[in-house]
C-alpha positions as CSV (number, residue, x, y, z in Angstrom):
1,M,-14.9,13.4,0.5
2,S,-19.2,15.2,2.1
3,E,-17.7,17.3,4.7
4,K,-14.7,18.9,4.6
5,L,-12.1,18.9,7.1
6,D,-10.9,20.4,9.8
7,N,-8.0,20.6,11.5
8,T,-9.6,18.1,14.9
9,D,-9.9,15.4,11.5
10,L,-6.2,15.9,10.5
11,A,-5.4,15.7,13.6
12,I,-6.9,12.8,14.5
13,L,-6.9,11.1,10.9
14,D,-2.7,11.4,11.4
15,L,-2.6,10.4,15.3
16,L,-4.5,7.2,13.7
17,Q,-2.1,6.1,10.5
18,N,1.1,6.7,13.0
19,D,0.2,4.6,16.0
20,C,-3.5,3.1,14.9
21,S,-3.0,1.2,18.7
22,L,-4.0,4.3,20.4
23,S,-7.5,4.6,22.4
24,T,-9.9,7.0,21.8
25,A,-9.0,8.6,25.5
26,A,-5.7,9.5,24.4
27,I,-7.2,10.2,21.1
28,A,-8.9,13.1,22.4
29,E,-6.3,14.0,25.2
30,R,-4.0,15.0,22.2
31,V,-6.6,16.7,19.8
32,N,-8.3,18.4,23.6
33,L,-11.6,16.8,22.8
34,S,-13.5,14.8,25.4
35,Q,-13.9,11.0,24.6
36,S,-17.1,10.6,23.5
37,P,-17.4,13.8,20.1
38,C,-13.4,12.4,19.5
39,W,-14.8,8.5,19.1
40,R,-18.3,10.2,17.2
41,R,-15.6,11.5,14.6
42,I,-13.6,8.8,14.2
43,S,-16.5,6.9,13.5
44,R,-17.8,9.8,11.0
45,L,-14.1,9.4,9.4
46,E,-14.7,5.4,9.1
47,E,-17.9,5.7,7.4
48,Q,-16.4,8.5,5.3
49,G,-14.2,6.3,4.3
50,L,-11.3,7.8,5.0
51,I,-9.8,5.9,7.3
52,R,-9.6,2.4,5.0
53,E,-8.9,-0.4,7.6
54,R,-6.5,-0.6,10.9
55,V,-3.2,-2.7,10.6
56,A,-0.1,-3.9,12.2
57,L,2.8,-3.2,10.1
58,L,5.2,-5.7,10.3
59,N,9.2,-6.2,10.2
60,R,10.1,-8.0,7.2
61,E,13.8,-8.2,7.9
62,Q,13.1,-9.6,10.9
63,L,10.6,-12.1,9.6
64,G,13.2,-12.9,7.0
65,M,11.9,-11.3,4.1
66,D,15.2,-9.2,3.1
67,V,14.5,-8.8,-0.7
68,V,12.5,-5.8,-2.1
69,V,12.2,-5.5,-6.0
70,F,10.5,-3.4,-8.4
71,A,9.4,-4.9,-11.3
72,T,8.2,-3.3,-14.2
73,V,6.0,-5.3,-16.8
74,N,4.3,-4.6,-20.4
75,L,1.2,-6.7,-21.4
76,T,1.2,-9.1,-24.7
77,A,-1.3,-6.4,-25.8
78,T,-3.3,-3.6,-23.5
79,G,-6.8,-4.4,-24.9
80,R,-9.4,-4.2,-22.1
81,Q,-10.1,-8.1,-21.5
82,N,-5.6,-8.0,-21.2
83,L,-5.2,-5.9,-18.8
84,L,-8.5,-7.5,-16.6
85,S,-6.9,-10.8,-16.8
86,F,-3.2,-9.7,-15.6
87,E,-4.9,-7.8,-12.9
88,K,-7.3,-11.1,-11.6
89,D,-4.0,-12.6,-11.5
90,I,-1.3,-10.6,-10.2
91,V,-3.8,-9.8,-6.7
92,R,-3.8,-13.6,-6.2
93,Y,0.0,-13.1,-5.4
94,P,1.2,-12.3,-2.1
95,E,4.4,-11.0,-3.2
96,V,3.4,-8.6,-5.0
97,I,2.7,-6.0,-1.9
98,E,1.2,-3.0,-4.3
99,C,0.9,-2.9,-7.6
100,Y,0.2,0.0,-10.3
101,T,-1.1,1.2,-14.0
102,M,1.9,3.5,-15.1
103,T,2.2,6.3,-18.2
104,G,5.0,5.8,-19.8
105,I,7.0,2.9,-20.8
106,W,5.1,0.6,-18.1
107,D,2.1,-0.9,-18.7
108,Y,2.8,-1.9,-14.2
109,M,4.5,-1.3,-11.7
110,L,4.5,-3.8,-9.0
111,K,6.1,-4.0,-5.3
112,I,7.5,-8.2,-4.7
113,V,8.3,-8.8,-1.6
114,T,10.4,-11.9,-0.6
115,R,12.6,-14.0,1.2
116,D,16.2,-14.4,-0.7
117,V,17.3,-13.7,-4.9
118,R,16.4,-17.5,-5.3
119,H,12.7,-17.0,-4.0
120,Y,12.0,-14.2,-6.1
121,E,14.0,-15.8,-9.1
122,S,12.0,-19.1,-8.5
123,F,8.5,-16.8,-8.1
124,V,9.4,-14.5,-11.4
125,R,9.7,-18.1,-13.0
126,E,7.2,-19.4,-12.5
127,T,4.7,-17.7,-11.9
128,L,4.9,-13.8,-13.5
129,S,6.7,-15.1,-16.4
130,A,4.6,-17.9,-16.8
131,N,1.8,-15.5,-17.3
132,P,0.7,-15.0,-20.9
133,D,-0.4,-11.7,-20.8
134,V,3.5,-10.9,-19.7
135,R,5.3,-9.7,-22.8
136,E,8.2,-8.0,-21.0
137,L,9.2,-7.8,-17.1
138,H,12.5,-5.9,-15.6
139,S,12.9,-6.4,-12.1
140,H,14.8,-3.6,-10.3
141,M,15.8,-4.7,-6.9
142,A,16.0,-2.5,-4.2
143,V,19.8,-2.6,-2.3
144,T,18.8,0.1,0.1
145,E,15.5,1.0,1.6
146,I,16.3,5.4,3.1
147,K,12.0,6.3,2.9
148,N,9.7,3.6,3.6
149,S,6.4,4.9,5.8
150,T,2.9,4.6,5.3
151,S,1.6,8.3,6.2
152,L,0.1,10.2,4.0
153,P,1.3,13.6,4.2
154,L,-1.6,15.7,5.8
155,Q,0.1,18.7,7.5
156,T,0.9,19.5,4.0
157,Q,-2.0,19.4,1.4
158,S,-4.3,22.5,2.1
């Protein structure tokens, strides 16, 4: 980050991460700036890469995607080529909405969303388990969603 963020920058980021449809005028009003300086700040934050993208968050349940699974994966080998091969494959699967390398006993943690258990089973059998880099896969099906947020805790990190 080239410049330190001030409280106004943090307020702008917080407003945008909670509702990216806000107009520059609405944001400016809420952070006590005029519209032009607010627009310049937002542009700077985008140029610095602090605002990665603006998206609409969809309601997966309303769209009929009822199953969320956290899958832990171990590879057949953890050499650089195996890792790169697995990662190249995993980004192509739309059901995998998050993928992380892990410390500890698992190589990867995946967050997978499907319409139902049958779709998940098919995805595992035909795609994940068919991947020659995958040695071990454990599924942890979410039962109740308690918290699901895309907002970063900006105000608690200073």
